[in-house]
Each structure stands twice: as structure tokens, then as C-alpha cells.
C-alpha positions as CSV (number, residue, x, y, z in Angstrom):
1,M,104.8,131.1,138.2
2,A,108.5,131.5,138.0
3,E,110.0,134.2,135.9
4,Q,111.3,131.7,133.4
5,D,107.7,130.5,132.8
6,E,106.5,133.9,131.6
7,P,105.9,134.2,127.8
8,Q,109.1,135.2,126.1
9,T,109.6,136.8,122.8
10,Q,113.0,136.8,121.2
11,Q,113.8,140.2,119.7
12,E,116.0,140.6,116.6
13,A,119.4,141.8,117.5
14,T,120.5,143.5,114.3
15,P,118.7,145.5,111.5
16,G,119.4,142.8,109.0
17,A,118.0,140.0,111.2
18,Q,114.6,140.0,109.5
19,E,116.4,138.6,106.4
20,R,117.2,135.3,108.0
21,H,115.6,132.3,106.5
22,A,115.7,130.1,109.6
23,P,112.2,128.6,110.3
24,T,110.6,130.4,113.3
25,V,109.1,128.4,116.1
26,V,106.9,129.0,119.2
27,V,107.5,126.4,121.9
28,A,104.7,125.7,124.4
29,E,105.8,123.5,127.3
30,D,104.9,124.0,131.0
31,E,107.9,122.2,132.4
32,S,110.8,124.8,132.2
33,V,113.6,122.2,132.0
34,N,111.9,120.3,129.2
35,R,111.2,123.6,127.4
36,M,114.9,124.7,127.6
37,D,116.0,121.3,126.3
38,L,113.6,121.6,123.4
39,V,114.6,125.1,122.6
40,A,118.3,124.1,122.6
41,M,117.6,121.2,120.3
42,L,115.7,123.4,117.9
43,E,118.3,126.1,117.8
44,D,121.1,123.6,117.4
45,N,119.3,122.4,114.2
46,G,118.8,125.8,112.6
47,Y,115.4,126.8,114.0
48,D,114.7,130.3,115.3
49,V,112.7,130.0,118.6
50,V,110.9,133.3,118.6
51,G,108.6,132.7,121.5
52,Q,108.1,130.4,124.6
53,A,104.9,129.7,126.4
54,A,104.0,127.8,129.6
55,N,100.3,127.2,128.8
56,G,97.9,127.1,126.0
57,E,96.6,130.6,126.4
58,E,100.1,132.0,126.2
59,A,100.8,129.8,123.1
60,I,97.8,131.2,121.3
61,A,98.7,134.8,122.2
62,L,102.3,134.4,121.0
63,T,101.3,132.6,117.8
64,R,98.8,135.4,116.9
65,E,101.5,138.0,117.6
66,L,104.6,136.4,116.1
67,K,103.0,134.2,113.3
68,P,105.7,131.5,113.5
69,D,106.4,128.9,110.8
70,V,105.5,126.2,113.3
71,V,104.3,125.6,116.9
72,C,105.6,122.9,119.1
73,M,102.9,122.3,121.7
74,D,102.8,120.0,124.7
75,V,99.5,118.3,125.3
76,K,99.4,118.6,129.1
77,M,99.6,122.2,130.2
78,P,97.8,124.3,132.9
79,H,95.0,126.8,132.3
80,M,94.4,125.5,128.8
81,D,95.7,122.2,127.5
82,G,97.6,121.9,124.2
83,I,94.8,120.2,122.3
84,T,92.4,123.1,123.0
85,A,95.1,125.6,122.1
86,A,96.0,123.8,118.9
87,S,92.3,123.8,117.9
88,V,92.2,127.6,118.2
89,I,95.5,128.1,116.3
90,C,94.4,125.7,113.5
91,D,90.9,127.2,113.3
92,E,92.5,130.6,112.8
93,N,95.0,129.1,110.3
94,L,97.8,130.8,112.2
95,A,100.5,128.1,111.9
96,P,101.0,124.3,111.7
97,V,101.1,122.6,115.1
98,V,103.3,119.7,116.2
99,M,101.9,118.1,119.4
100,L,104.3,116.9,122.0
101,T,103.1,114.2,124.4
102,A,104.3,111.6,126.8
103,F,101.4,109.4,125.9
104,S,101.1,107.2,122.8
105,Q,97.5,106.2,123.2
106,A,95.5,106.2,120.0
107,D,92.7,108.3,121.5
108,L,95.1,111.1,122.4
109,V,96.6,111.1,119.0
110,K,93.1,111.1,117.5
111,Q,92.2,114.2,119.6
112,A,95.3,116.0,118.5
113,I,94.7,115.3,114.8
114,G,91.0,116.2,115.3
115,A,92.1,119.5,116.7
116,G,94.1,120.2,113.5
117,A,97.6,119.2,114.5
118,M,99.7,118.3,111.5
119,A,102.0,115.9,113.3
120,Y,102.9,114.6,116.8
121,V,106.0,113.5,118.7
122,T,106.1,111.4,121.8
123,K,108.5,112.1,124.7
124,P,111.4,111.9,125.3
125,Y,112.2,114.4,122.5
126,E,114.6,113.1,119.9
127,E,116.0,114.9,116.9
128,S,115.3,111.8,114.8
129,K,111.5,112.1,115.6
130,L,111.1,115.9,116.1
131,L,112.8,117.3,113.0
132,P,111.0,115.1,110.5
133,A,107.7,115.9,112.3
134,L,108.4,119.7,112.0
135,A,109.2,119.4,108.3
136,V,106.1,117.3,107.6
137,A,103.9,119.8,109.5
138,M,105.3,122.9,107.7
139,G,105.0,121.1,104.3
140,R,101.4,120.1,104.9
141,F,100.5,123.5,106.1
142,A,102.1,125.1,103.0
143,E,100.3,122.7,100.7
144,I,96.9,123.3,102.4
145,N,97.4,127.1,102.1
146,D,98.4,126.8,98.5
147,L,95.2,124.8,97.9
148,L,93.1,127.4,99.8
149,D,94.7,130.2,97.8
150,S,94.0,128.3,94.6
151,V,90.4,127.8,95.6
152,E,90.0,131.4,96.5
153,R,91.5,132.5,93.2
154,G,89.2,130.2,91.4
155,E,86.2,131.5,93.3
156,Q,87.2,135.1,92.6
157,A,87.6,134.3,88.9
158,L,84.2,132.5,88.9
159,A,82.6,135.5,90.6
160,E,84.1,137.9,88.0
161,T,83.0,135.6,85.1
162,Q,79.5,135.5,86.6
163,E,79.4,139.3,86.9
164,Q,80.6,139.6,83.3
165,L,77.9,137.1,82.2
166,K,75.3,139.0,84.1
167,D,76.3,142.3,82.4
168,A,76.3,140.6,79.0
169,E,72.9,139.2,79.6
170,A,71.6,142.6,80.7
171,K,73.0,144.1,77.5
172,L,71.6,141.4,75.4
173,K,68.1,141.8,77.0
174,K,68.3,145.6,76.5
175,T,69.2,145.0,72.8
176,Q,66.4,142.5,72.4
177,D,63.9,144.9,74.0
178,T,65.1,147.7,71.8
179,L,64.8,145.5,68.7
180,E,61.3,144.3,69.8
181,E,60.2,147.9,70.5
182,R,61.5,149.0,67.1
183,K,59.6,146.2,65.3
184,L,56.4,147.1,67.2
185,V,56.8,150.8,66.5
186,D,57.4,150.1,62.8
187,R,54.3,147.9,62.6
188,A,52.3,150.5,64.5
189,K,53.6,153.2,62.2
190,G,52.6,151.1,59.2
191,L,49.1,150.6,60.6
192,L,48.6,154.3,61.2
193,M,49.7,154.9,57.6
194,D,47.4,152.2,56.2
195,K,44.4,152.6,58.4
196,A,44.5,156.2,59.4
197,N,46.1,157.8,56.4
198,F,49.2,159.1,58.3
199,S,52.4,159.9,56.4
200,E,55.4,157.8,57.5
201,Q,56.9,160.9,59.1
202,G,53.6,161.9,60.6
203,A,53.0,158.5,62.1
204,F,56.4,158.3,63.7
205,R,56.0,161.8,65.1
206,W,52.6,161.1,66.5
207,I,53.8,157.9,68.2
208,Q,56.8,159.8,69.6
209,K,54.9,162.8,70.8
210,T,52.1,160.8,72.3
211,S,54.5,158.6,74.2
212,M,56.2,161.7,75.6
213,D,53.1,163.6,76.4
214,Q,51.2,160.7,78.0
215,R,54.3,159.2,79.5
216,I,53.5,155.9,77.9
217,P,56.4,153.7,76.7
218,K,56.6,153.5,73.0
219,K,56.4,149.7,73.1
220,R,53.1,149.8,75.0
221,L,51.7,152.5,72.8
222,A,52.7,150.6,69.7
223,M,51.0,147.4,71.0
224,A,47.8,149.5,71.7
225,I,47.9,150.8,68.1
226,I,48.4,147.3,66.8
227,E,45.5,146.0,68.9
228,K,43.2,148.8,67.7
229,Y,44.0,148.9,64.0
230,G,45.4,145.4,63.4
231,D,42.1,143.9,62.1
232,E,40.1,147.1,61.4
233,P,39.4,148.6,58.0
234,A,41.1,151.9,57.1
235,G,39.7,155.0,58.8
236,E,40.2,158.7,58.9
237,P,43.4,160.0,60.4
238,D,43.2,161.1,64.0
239,E,46.3,163.2,64.3
240,Q,46.7,165.2,67.4
């Protein structure tokens, strides 16, 4: 491959160059003459050509490295064709792709769109066709990414809301369980007072001490007391 066909990356010449607002482009075209004409056309119209590739593999590598605003990709290239390369670039959501082709067949256009290309232009390249296609591609890409960002923010907000709801439900359940336990303990305490002649303080202490000593939850102990004394006549106290 001739030296001019090697991947090229245009370096910024001055410290303030990164502040430029010109749209950046990676051009992928295996024919060097066509590529130079395309680069000149883009630069004459205010685009910053940051990288040049002679095949699909180089185009992918440069796009991953440089993250341009748009990629101009020829369909027919060696090693890896433009449609395959466009599919990788679009799947990774790296940049919008404008396909360049000498063919206007519907099936080729369908393949390009199926690969994720935002627009296509047929050769010979003309400013009247290329520039609007670039603008459309970048606009669509921005809209899609805004939509994806919105969806992501919505999903994140939903996840946070669901987590808050889960925490609230857990707190509510804990409160309900505590209230239920308290009601059962109060009922069990009353039964001990009525059926076994405990004092109120003595009944509560017996429930508390038995629960701790026997490692039985107060709720379960209270239910056992209710089951034992609920329908029995009063008996003698059985304090421990």
C-alpha cells in the first residue's frame, strides 16, 4: 500500500486548536485521488478532517480513537467493506456514518441503512449532495443520542423510585410487624393477668424474660400464651 494510503491522523497545531467548533470527520476511501478530492471538499466547507483511512478496518480504528462528529465511508474497500465497518461503528454508537457509493441500487442502499448508516451519497461527490447528507446524519445521530440519554435518565429515575418504594415497603412491614407483636403481647399479658393472676408488670416481665432466656420471639411466645389461656378458666400463676 502506498504511503498515502496509510491511516492518517491530523494533529492540532496550536494549544488553542481544541477550542475549534468545526465538525470533525474521518474519511474512508480506498482510492487516494478520490479521497484527496473528498478531503479538500470537506475542508473547503468548514469541516475538520481529523483522519483518513483506506479500508474498513482502518476506519473503525480511527473512529474509535478520534471519535469524530461524522464518518464518510466508501462502500467498496479492501480488507473490510464499508457496510461491514459501518455496522461496527454504529453498533458501538461511535459516530454517524454517511455511505459513499458509485451504485444507486436499492439493495445496496438497504444494506447501508440496515448497517446503521444515517445517510448515503452517490458518486461523483457533489457539495449539493454531500453537505446536506452530513448535516442530516449528524442531526439524526444527536437526536438518537438525546433520546437514549433521556431513556437512560428515565430508567435511572425509575430504579431509584423502585428502590425507595422497596425501602418504604420494608419500613411499613416492620412497623406492621411491630404493631402486631405489640397487640399480641398486650393480649397475652392480659391473659396472664386474668388467667394466671399475674400483675401487669409481672406479666410483661415474664414474657420479656422468657423470650430472652428461651430465645423465642415475643410474637411467637405471645401467640402460644393466647393459644394456651385464650379459652381456659383462670388458674394459678406460674411465674418463673
